[in-house]
C-alpha positions in Angstrom: -26.9 -12.3 -1.7 -29.8 -9.4 -1.6 -29.0 -5.9 -1.3 -29.9 -5.4 2.4 -28.1 -8.6 3.4 -24.8 -6.8 2.1 -25.9 -4.1 3.6 -26.5 -5.7 6.8 -22.9 -7.3 6.8 -21.0 -4.1 6.0 -22.3 -1.8 8.5 -21.8 -4.6 11.3 -18.0 -4.7 10.4 -17.3 -1.4 9.2 -19.9 1.5 10.9 -17.9 2.4 13.6 -14.5 2.5 11.1 -16.5 4.8 9.3 -18.0 7.2 11.9 -14.4 7.6 13.7 -13.5 9.2 9.8 -16.5 11.9 10.1 -15.4 15.0 10.9 -16.2 17.3 13.6 -17.4 20.2 11.2 -19.7 17.4 9.5 -22.2 16.8 12.5 -25.1 18.7 13.0 -25.3 20.2 16.4 -22.3 20.8 18.7 -20.5 17.6 19.1 -20.9 14.0 18.1 -23.5 11.8 19.0 -24.3 8.3 19.5 -25.7 6.8 16.7 -27.8 3.7 17.1 -26.2 1.0 15.2 -28.9 -1.2 14.7 -31.5 1.4 13.1 -28.6 1.6 10.7 -27.8 -2.2 9.3 -31.6 -2.8 10.8 -33.4 -1.0 7.6 -32.5 -0.5 3.8 -29.7 1.6 2.5 -32.0 4.0 1.6 -33.6 4.8 4.9 -30.9 4.1 6.7 -29.1 7.6 4.7 -32.2 9.3 5.8 -31.7 8.5 9.5 -28.1 9.5 9.5 -28.8 12.6 7.8 -30.4 13.8 11.3 -27.3 13.5 12.3 -24.2 13.8 9.9 -24.3 15.9 6.8 -24.6 15.0 3.4 -20.4 15.3 2.4 -20.2 11.9 5.3 -23.2 10.7 3.8 -21.7 10.5 0.5 -18.9 8.6 1.8 -20.6 5.9 3.2 -22.2 5.3 0.1 -19.7 5.0 -2.2 -18.0 2.7 0.5 -20.8 0.2 0.1 -21.5 0.9 -3.6 -18.1 -0.3 -4.0 -18.2 -3.0 -1.1 -21.5 -3.8 -3.2 -19.4 -4.4 -6.9 -16.7 -6.5 -5.0 -19.1 -8.9 -3.4 -21.0 -9.6 -6.5 -18.6 -10.1 -8.9 -16.1 -13.2 -9.4 -12.9 -13.3 -7.4 -9.3 -14.2 -8.6 -6.4 -15.0 -7.2 -3.5 -13.1 -7.5 0.2 -13.8 -6.5 2.5 -11.5 -4.5 5.6 -11.3 -2.5 5.8 -11.1 1.2 7.3 -8.2 0.7 5.0 -6.5 -1.3 2.0 -7.8 0.6 3.5 -6.4 4.0 3.4 -2.8 1.8 -0.1 -3.7 1.2 -1.0 -5.0 4.8 0.3 -1.6 6.3 -1.6 0.5 4.0 -4.6 -1.0 4.2 -3.9 -0.2 8.4 -3.4 3.1 7.8 -6.2 3.9 5.4 -9.1 2.2 7.7 -9.7 -0.4 4.4 -11.8 -3.1 5.3 -10.1 -5.4 3.3 -7.5 -5.6 -0.1 -10.0 -4.8 -2.6 -10.8 -2.1 -0.6 -7.3 -1.1 -0.3 -7.2 -0.8 -3.8 -10.5 1.1 -4.4 -8.6 4.1 -2.1 -5.9 3.9 -4.8 -7.8 3.8 -7.6 -11.5 4.7 -7.5 -13.1 7.7 -8.1 -15.5 6.9 -5.6 -12.9 7.3 -2.8 -11.3 10.9 -4.0 -12.6 12.1 -0.9 -9.5 10.1 0.8 -6.7 11.6 -1.7 -5.3 12.8 1.6 -5.2 10.1 3.8 -4.2 8.1 0.5 -0.9 10.5 0.3 -0.2 10.3 3.6 -0.3 6.3 4.0 1.9 6.2 0.4 4.8 8.6 2.1 5.1 6.5 5.1 5.2 3.3 4.1 7.0 4.5 1.0 9.7 5.7 2.9 10.3 2.6 5.1 10.0 0.1 2.7 11.7 0.9 -0.4 14.6 1.6 1.0 16.0 -1.7 -0.2 18.9 -3.1 -2.2 16.3 -5.9 -3.7 13.7 -3.5 -4.6 16.1 -0.9 -6.0 17.6 -4.0 -8.2 14.2 -4.6 -9.1 13.6 -1.5 -10.2 16.6 -1.4 -12.5 16.0 -4.6 -14.2 12.5 -4.1 -15.0 13.7 -0.9 -17.1 16.5 -3.4 -19.3 16.2 -5.1 -22.3 16.9 -9.2 -21.7 20.3 -8.6 -23.2 21.1 -6.2 -20.7 19.5 -8.4 -17.7 21.7 -10.7 -18.4 24.9 -9.0 -18.6 23.9 -7.3 -15.0 23.2 -10.8 -13.7 27.0 -12.1 -14.8 28.7 -8.8 -13.3 26.6 -9.6 -10.3 27.8 -13.4 -10.3 31.5 -12.6 -11.1 31.3 -9.9 -8.1 30.4 -12.5 -5.7 32.4 -14.9 -6.7 36.1 -12.2 -7.1 34.5 -10.8 -3.4 35.2 -14.5 -1.8 38.3 -15.5 -3.3 39.4 -12.0 -2.2 37.9 -12.7 1.2 39.7 -16.1 2.0 43.0 -14.6 0.7 43.6 -11.7 2.2 45.3 -11.4 5.7 45.4 -8.4 6.2 44.3 -5.9 9.2 45.7 -2.5 9.0 44.2 0.4 7.1 41.1 0.0 5.1 41.2 -4.2 3.4 38.0 -3.5 2.4 38.3 -0.1 0.6 41.5 -1.3 -0.8 40.0 -4.2 -2.1 36.9 -2.5 -4.4 39.4 0.0 -5.7 41.7 -2.8 -7.1 38.5 -4.1 -8.7 37.9 -4.2 -12.5 33.9 -4.2 -12.5 33.6 -1.5 -10.2 36.6 0.5 -11.7 34.1 0.3 -15.2 30.9 1.1 -13.4 32.6 4.0 -11.5 33.4 5.7 -14.7 29.9 5.9 -15.3 28.8 7.4 -12.4 31.8 10.0 -12.9 30.1 11.4 -16.4 
C-alpha cells in the first residue's frame, strides 16, 4: 500500500479525533478554524503538513506526524494473533477509548512509543481511572499473588483453597444457628484461617 493511500485512509478515519486534541494555544489566531479535510487527505503528507501549518503550530503538527508514522509502521509490518482474557480485553477497550486511540495497536503505542510522549498526562489519567475500577477484584489479586510464587507454593495455595471451599461447604450444610454471627464464629474456628492470620499479625 502506498504512502498516499495510507495517508488518505488514516486522515479519513482519524482527522476529526486528532483535531479535537489540538489545544487553543496551538491554533494560529484567536480561535480554532474550520479546516478543509479534503485538502488534507487529498495531498501527499508533506504538502498536507504545509497546509495545516497555516492554521496550527508545529507542536500540534508534530503529534500528527508521530501518529501517522506509527500508523504506517503498524500497517506495513506483519500481524500476529494474541489471546487475552475478557477482563483484560475490556480494560484495553476502555483505555483505547479514554486516550482516543484508533486501534489496539495505537493504544499500545500510547503506552510504549516515544512518538507518543506528548500524551503522557492523558495516559496517566486513563491508567488511574481504569486501574482503580478494574483491579478491585479477588481474581486479579490472586493472579498477582500466584505469579510471584514458586510452583511448589502455588500448589500449596491451591490445596489450601480447595480445603477451605469444602470445609465451608460442609459447615454450611451442618450449621443451624441463626443468632449471633455464625459466619464470624465459623471462620474463627477454621484451622487454615488461623494459620494464615498468625502471619498477618507479625
